[in-house]
Backbone as a chain_set.jsonl record, in Angstrom:
{"seq": "KKDSIYKQYWNSQYRLESIVELQELLETTMVKETFEKVKQPTLVLYYYKNEKEQDPVVKVSAMKEMFAQLGTPEKQKQMVPLANVGNHVMASPIQSKDIASVGQETARFLQEVMGLKAN", "coords": {"N": [[97.622, 123.899, 9.261], [97.386, 126.027, 11.064], [99.608, 125.622, 12.681], [101.644, 126.325, 11.178], [101.009, 129.075, 10.858], [101.212, 129.849, 13.343], [104.306, 129.694, 13.736], [105.039, 131.765, 12.245], [104.565, 133.867, 13.924], [105.574, 133.514, 16.467], [108.35, 132.565, 18.457], [109.892, 129.333, 18.553], [112.332, 128.469, 19.289], [115.119, 129.261, 21.282], [117.907, 131.046, 22.42], [120.159, 129.767, 24.511], [121.302, 131.536, 26.29], [119.448, 133.463, 26.646], [117.402, 132.14, 28.099], [118.655, 131.751, 30.813], [119.106, 134.468, 31.556], [116.319, 135.293, 31.713], [115.258, 133.705, 33.657], [116.743, 134.729, 35.707], [115.678, 137.335, 35.737], [113.082, 136.663, 36.33], [113.207, 135.468, 39.087], [114.437, 137.607, 40.374], [112.557, 139.821, 40.361], [109.887, 139.129, 40.334], [108.599, 139.108, 42.921], [107.233, 139.471, 46.16], [107.692, 141.99, 47.03], [107.875, 143.643, 45.021], [105.214, 143.075, 43.92], [103.673, 144.334, 45.701], [103.897, 147.116, 45.301], [102.259, 147.522, 43.186], [99.671, 149.45, 42.419], [97.64, 150.099, 40.728], [94.442, 149.361, 38.775], [93.583, 146.101, 38.25], [93.288, 143.369, 36.112], [93.263, 139.956, 35.915], [93.287, 137.444, 33.549], [92.994, 133.995, 33.162], [93.835, 130.571, 31.969], [91.829, 128.109, 32.996], [90.447, 125.322, 33.441], [90.096, 122.6, 34.703], [91.901, 120.556, 36.945], [93.522, 119.112, 35.174], [93.289, 120.566, 32.802], [94.711, 123.285, 32.136], [96.631, 126.389, 32.319], [99.536, 125.823, 30.856], [101.97, 127.251, 30.712], [102.368, 129.224, 32.83], [102.165, 128.62, 36.253], [98.923, 128.221, 37.61], [98.662, 128.424, 40.561], [100.783, 130.142, 40.995], [100.145, 132.466, 39.823], [97.961, 133.113, 41.405], [98.973, 133.547, 43.86], [100.651, 135.829, 43.273], [98.441, 137.463, 42.662], [97.397, 137.904, 45.012], [99.031, 139.433, 46.466], [99.357, 141.808, 45.234], [99.451, 145.328, 45.627], [96.952, 146.715, 44.868], [93.604, 147.911, 45.72], [91.189, 145.75, 46.793], [88.538, 146.009, 45.477], [89.379, 147.003, 43.163], [90.637, 144.975, 41.604], [90.513, 141.973, 39.704], [90.368, 138.583, 39.263], [89.975, 136.15, 36.895], [89.059, 133.038, 35.88], [89.13, 131.456, 32.602], [87.662, 129.13, 31.034], [87.412, 127.969, 28.485], [89.495, 128.792, 26.829], [91.866, 127.378, 26.384], [94.672, 127.625, 26.131], [97.699, 129.333, 27.02], [98.049, 131.647, 25.582], [95.81, 133.708, 25.26], [94.318, 135.714, 23.817], [94.695, 135.533, 20.949], [93.499, 134.586, 17.789], [95.036, 132.616, 16.611], [96.062, 130.901, 18.564], [94.114, 130.785, 20.708], [90.86, 129.163, 21.758], [88.76, 130.562, 22.375], [88.472, 133.462, 22.064], [86.336, 135.326, 22.324], [85.403, 135.271, 24.795], [87.534, 136.398, 26.307], [87.486, 139.206, 25.194], [84.917, 139.889, 26.325], [85.22, 139.544, 29.122], [87.072, 141.348, 29.478], [85.894, 143.844, 28.689], [83.781, 143.782, 30.626], [85.357, 144.385, 32.916], [86.443, 146.778, 32.397], [84.021, 148.484, 32.29], [82.851, 147.957, 34.881], [84.889, 148.251, 36.821], [86.649, 150.145, 35.965], [84.868, 152.166, 35.054], [84.114, 152.935, 32.528], [81.94, 153.626, 29.863], [79.863, 151.432, 27.785], [79.373, 151.364, 24.399]], "CA": [[97.839, 125.202, 8.98], [97.61, 126.805, 12.262], [101.102, 125.568, 13.032], [102.591, 127.148, 10.089], [100.781, 130.524, 11.022], [101.977, 129.978, 14.803], [105.501, 129.724, 13.536], [105.115, 133.129, 11.654], [104.328, 135.249, 14.862], [106.018, 133.07, 17.757], [109.512, 132.031, 18.549], [109.819, 128.347, 19.084], [113.538, 128.156, 19.624], [115.617, 130.475, 22.093], [119.284, 131.163, 22.684], [120.377, 129.444, 25.809], [121.675, 132.782, 27.312], [118.188, 134.259, 27.181], [116.832, 131.401, 29.165], [119.272, 131.987, 32.019], [118.7, 135.922, 31.89], [114.956, 135.354, 32.092], [115.22, 133.007, 34.968], [117.323, 135.786, 36.704], [114.559, 138.446, 35.92], [111.879, 136.187, 37.152], [113.788, 135.428, 40.546], [114.814, 138.986, 41.163], [111.538, 140.764, 40.089], [108.568, 138.602, 40.649], [108.567, 138.955, 44.315], [106.329, 140.129, 46.986], [107.948, 143.738, 47.246], [107.351, 144.174, 43.49], [103.71, 143.125, 43.604], [102.968, 145.306, 46.617], [103.985, 148.29, 44.646], [101.437, 147.736, 42.103], [98.315, 149.961, 42.801], [96.709, 150.286, 39.445], [93.436, 148.37, 38.631], [94.447, 145.087, 37.534], [92.439, 142.175, 35.557], [94.031, 138.839, 35.533], [92.416, 136.25, 33.025], [93.982, 132.933, 32.987], [93.243, 129.681, 31.431], [91.774, 126.932, 33.844], [89.155, 124.567, 33.181], [90.026, 121.771, 35.772], [93.392, 120.47, 37.272], [94.393, 118.615, 34.049], [93.368, 121.366, 31.471], [94.954, 124.527, 32.675], [97.858, 126.926, 31.647], [100.862, 125.063, 30.866], [103.14, 128.079, 30.782], [102.508, 129.905, 34.223], [101.343, 128.149, 37.023], [97.948, 128.972, 38.194], [98.88, 128.743, 41.994], [101.729, 131.347, 41.239], [99.205, 133.807, 39.523], [97.104, 133.35, 42.48], [99.912, 134.025, 44.766], [100.953, 137.207, 42.673], [97.473, 138.538, 42.758], [97.118, 138.207, 46.506], [100.275, 140.085, 46.919], [99.275, 143.079, 44.583], [98.91, 146.416, 46.57], [95.84, 147.254, 44.537], [92.553, 147.575, 46.444], [90.568, 144.574, 46.326], [87.516, 146.423, 44.693], [89.88, 147.344, 41.743], [91.28, 143.897, 41.111], [89.72, 140.919, 39.573], [91.04, 137.389, 38.644], [88.946, 135.383, 36.374], [89.424, 131.831, 35.016], [88.43, 131.206, 31.357], [87.839, 127.463, 30.889], [87.57, 127.527, 27.121], [90.531, 129.455, 25.86], [92.493, 126.05, 25.925], [95.986, 128.189, 25.914], [98.11, 130.501, 27.671], [97.891, 132.884, 24.618], [94.205, 133.628, 25.065], [93.49, 136.897, 22.951], [94.908, 135.413, 19.673], [92.601, 133.401, 17.183], [95.924, 131.681, 16.344], [96.298, 130.108, 19.734], [92.83, 130.597, 21.385], [89.697, 128.705, 21.206], [87.457, 131.35, 22.775], [88.813, 134.841, 22.267], [85.159, 136.118, 22.591], [85.189, 135.486, 26.473], [88.411, 137.457, 26.712], [86.881, 140.4, 25.077], [83.625, 140.062, 27.276], [85.7, 139.799, 30.628], [87.783, 142.851, 29.388], [84.898, 144.842, 28.473], [83.204, 143.794, 31.82], [86.307, 144.995, 33.85], [86.738, 148.194, 31.914], [82.828, 148.979, 32.72], [82.688, 147.815, 36.364], [86.029, 148.612, 37.552], [87.352, 151.525, 35.348], [83.791, 153.148, 34.962], [83.79, 153.078, 31.22], [80.459, 153.154, 29.258], [79.728, 150.936, 26.672], [78.783, 152.158, 23.528]], "C": [[98.082, 126.251, 9.99], [98.952, 126.788, 12.743], [101.883, 126.322, 12.342], [102.298, 128.782, 10.35], [101.356, 130.853, 12.504], [103.464, 130.255, 14.647], [106.014, 131.47, 12.878], [105.271, 134.292, 12.776], [105.036, 134.715, 16.278], [107.279, 132.39, 17.551], [109.427, 130.644, 19.091], [111.176, 127.894, 19.709], [114.351, 129.571, 20.166], [117.021, 130.193, 22.229], [119.421, 130.815, 23.939], [120.692, 130.476, 26.844], [120.514, 133.393, 27.588], [117.566, 133.382, 27.979], [117.256, 131.666, 30.646], [118.824, 133.503, 32.404], [116.991, 136.005, 32.141], [114.581, 134.694, 33.211], [115.715, 133.94, 35.909], [116.16, 136.849, 36.786], [113.384, 137.776, 36.674], [112.221, 135.978, 38.905], [113.926, 136.764, 41.326], [113.73, 140.035, 41.182], [110.353, 140.436, 40.559], [108.567, 138.129, 41.943], [107.585, 139.815, 45.095], [106.558, 141.652, 47.071], [107.628, 144.319, 46.004], [105.78, 144.438, 43.514], [103.026, 144.197, 44.589], [102.886, 146.842, 46.044], [102.962, 148.563, 43.627], [100.115, 148.271, 42.826], [97.338, 150.224, 41.952], [95.642, 149.133, 39.494], [94.033, 147.26, 37.955], [93.259, 143.813, 37.166], [93.513, 141.182, 35.335], [93.089, 137.777, 35.017], [93.727, 135.306, 32.738], [93.063, 131.612, 32.615], [93.253, 128.418, 32.398], [90.46, 126.506, 33.486], [89.027, 123.297, 34.212], [91.752, 121.551, 36.004], [94.094, 119.754, 36.252], [94.462, 119.586, 32.825], [93.421, 122.589, 32.167], [96.242, 125.116, 32.01], [98.9, 126.337, 31.952], [102.051, 125.875, 30.737], [103.547, 128.817, 32.133], [101.632, 128.902, 35.022], [100.158, 128.882, 37.756], [98.07, 129.436, 39.732], [99.912, 130.102, 41.882], [100.885, 132.647, 40.848], [98.489, 134.016, 40.66], [97.854, 133.995, 43.752], [100.299, 135.547, 44.434], [99.838, 138.25, 42.808], [97.035, 138.986, 44.128], [97.938, 139.287, 47.128], [100.2, 141.616, 46.4], [98.902, 144.264, 45.638], [97.632, 147.251, 46.006], [94.533, 146.895, 45.512], [91.813, 146.63, 45.825], [89.306, 145.065, 45.373], [88.135, 146.724, 43.234], [90.681, 146.204, 41.116], [90.382, 142.735, 40.936], [90.509, 139.634, 38.902], [89.945, 136.336, 38.11], [89.537, 134.185, 35.427], [88.666, 131.787, 33.768], [88.633, 129.772, 30.975], [87.899, 127.14, 29.488], [88.433, 128.008, 26.177], [91.5, 128.378, 25.349], [94.227, 126.448, 25.935], [96.267, 129.319, 26.809], [97.912, 131.912, 26.92], [96.523, 132.959, 24.333], [93.583, 134.581, 24.07], [94.054, 136.709, 21.523], [94.111, 134.255, 19.086], [93.665, 132.354, 16.794], [96.07, 130.456, 17.153], [94.819, 129.58, 20.597], [91.712, 130.046, 20.827], [88.479, 129.504, 21.463], [87.943, 132.713, 23.225], [87.548, 135.904, 22.493], [85.184, 136.237, 24.048], [86.352, 136.358, 27.074], [87.934, 138.913, 26.499], [85.673, 140.677, 25.985], [84.241, 140.496, 28.516], [86.29, 141.141, 30.547], [86.952, 143.883, 29.463], [84.18, 145.087, 29.933], [84.028, 144.832, 32.88], [86.26, 146.444, 33.452], [85.411, 148.992, 32.522], [82.833, 148.964, 34.03], [83.673, 148.426, 37.063], [86.41, 150.044, 37.18], [86.27, 152.519, 35.012], [83.586, 153.764, 33.445], [82.607, 152.728, 30.592], [80.737, 152.626, 28.081], [79.052, 151.532, 25.566], [77.367, 151.535, 22.982]], "O": [[98.847, 127.2, 9.815], [99.464, 127.814, 13.191], [102.79, 126.972, 12.863], [103.151, 129.637, 10.111], [101.868, 131.936, 12.789], [103.929, 131.076, 15.437], [107.061, 132.089, 13.071], [105.895, 135.343, 12.63], [105.047, 135.52, 17.21], [107.394, 131.656, 16.569], [108.864, 130.602, 20.185], [111.172, 127.019, 20.575], [114.253, 130.676, 19.632], [117.345, 129.008, 22.147], [118.796, 131.536, 24.717], [120.419, 130.349, 28.037], [120.389, 133.903, 28.701], [116.982, 134.014, 28.86], [116.435, 131.784, 31.555], [118.238, 133.716, 33.466], [116.561, 136.923, 32.838], [113.565, 135.072, 33.793], [115.121, 133.996, 36.986], [115.743, 137.184, 37.895], [112.803, 138.375, 37.579], [111.449, 136.358, 39.785], [113.641, 136.986, 42.503], [113.864, 141.037, 41.884], [109.689, 141.27, 41.175], [108.539, 136.922, 42.185], [107.176, 140.861, 44.59], [105.615, 142.438, 47.173], [107.129, 145.443, 45.941], [105.19, 145.489, 43.264], [101.998, 144.808, 44.295], [101.963, 147.613, 46.306], [102.782, 149.71, 43.216], [99.563, 147.608, 43.705], [96.222, 150.564, 42.346], [95.859, 148.1, 40.128], [94.934, 147.438, 37.135], [92.455, 143.445, 38.022], [94.526, 141.449, 34.689], [92.246, 137.245, 35.74], [94.862, 135.559, 32.336], [91.86, 131.543, 32.868], [94.273, 127.77, 32.637], [89.514, 127.262, 33.265], [87.888, 122.971, 34.548], [92.64, 122.177, 35.425], [95.318, 119.723, 36.371], [95.366, 119.547, 31.99], [92.433, 123.026, 32.757], [96.881, 124.42, 31.22], [99.297, 126.237, 33.113], [103.138, 125.305, 30.65], [104.708, 128.997, 32.5], [100.585, 128.429, 34.58], [100.32, 129.926, 38.388], [97.692, 130.539, 40.128], [99.774, 131.023, 42.687], [100.958, 133.699, 41.482], [98.347, 135.195, 40.985], [97.339, 134.828, 44.498], [100.242, 136.396, 45.323], [100.003, 139.455, 42.993], [96.488, 140.053, 44.409], [97.599, 139.928, 48.122], [100.813, 142.523, 46.963], [98.021, 144.032, 46.465], [97.284, 148.298, 46.554], [94.42, 145.776, 46.013], [91.699, 146.547, 44.602], [89.134, 144.334, 44.397], [87.412, 146.678, 42.239], [91.378, 146.462, 40.134], [89.567, 142.444, 41.812], [91.278, 139.866, 37.969], [89.157, 135.778, 38.873], [90.292, 134.348, 34.468], [87.478, 132.097, 33.858], [89.733, 129.336, 30.635], [88.416, 126.063, 29.188], [88.318, 127.804, 24.969], [91.918, 128.366, 24.191], [95.015, 125.522, 25.74], [95.429, 130.09, 27.277], [97.684, 132.995, 27.459], [96.025, 132.407, 23.352], [92.499, 134.337, 23.54], [93.933, 137.696, 20.797], [94.005, 133.168, 19.654], [93.256, 131.203, 16.637], [96.176, 129.309, 16.719], [94.522, 128.449, 20.982], [91.423, 130.258, 19.65], [87.386, 129.268, 20.948], [87.895, 133.114, 24.387], [87.724, 137.087, 22.783], [84.976, 137.352, 24.529], [86.215, 136.954, 28.142], [87.954, 139.735, 27.415], [85.53, 141.84, 26.361], [83.959, 141.585, 29.017], [86.068, 141.994, 31.407], [87.185, 144.819, 30.228], [83.995, 146.212, 30.397], [83.535, 145.784, 33.486], [86.01, 147.27, 34.33], [85.603, 150.019, 33.173], [82.818, 150.092, 34.524], [83.331, 149.183, 37.972], [86.466, 150.963, 37.997], [86.616, 153.657, 34.697], [83.024, 154.834, 33.212], [82.189, 151.577, 30.721], [81.607, 153.071, 27.333], [78.09, 152.254, 25.83], [76.694, 152.158, 22.161]]}, "num_chains": 1, "name": "protein.A"}
């Protein structure tokens, strides 16, 4: 059943041209010079349980490299591994096994870094 719901909302087939264009976008914009320009508070949540169970879409090492290159002050950026989401798409009940932790970490970031008060 989850597979049929997944297919309602995600594309599983892409035109070949789009893959080439996406690769070009990644190679030309996902670089240190771009990341250094980011000065806004940043929260990076990522799936990582262990070496075998981790994000299959984006390399965790690439996320960590990007995070280190951000121009955001250290006190305004956080990178948090989520061990139980089980998927790159972590905020969707269709894909994630633990959307509660996504909400909790987001709320914590908004309170601690952004200064928002909880209701």
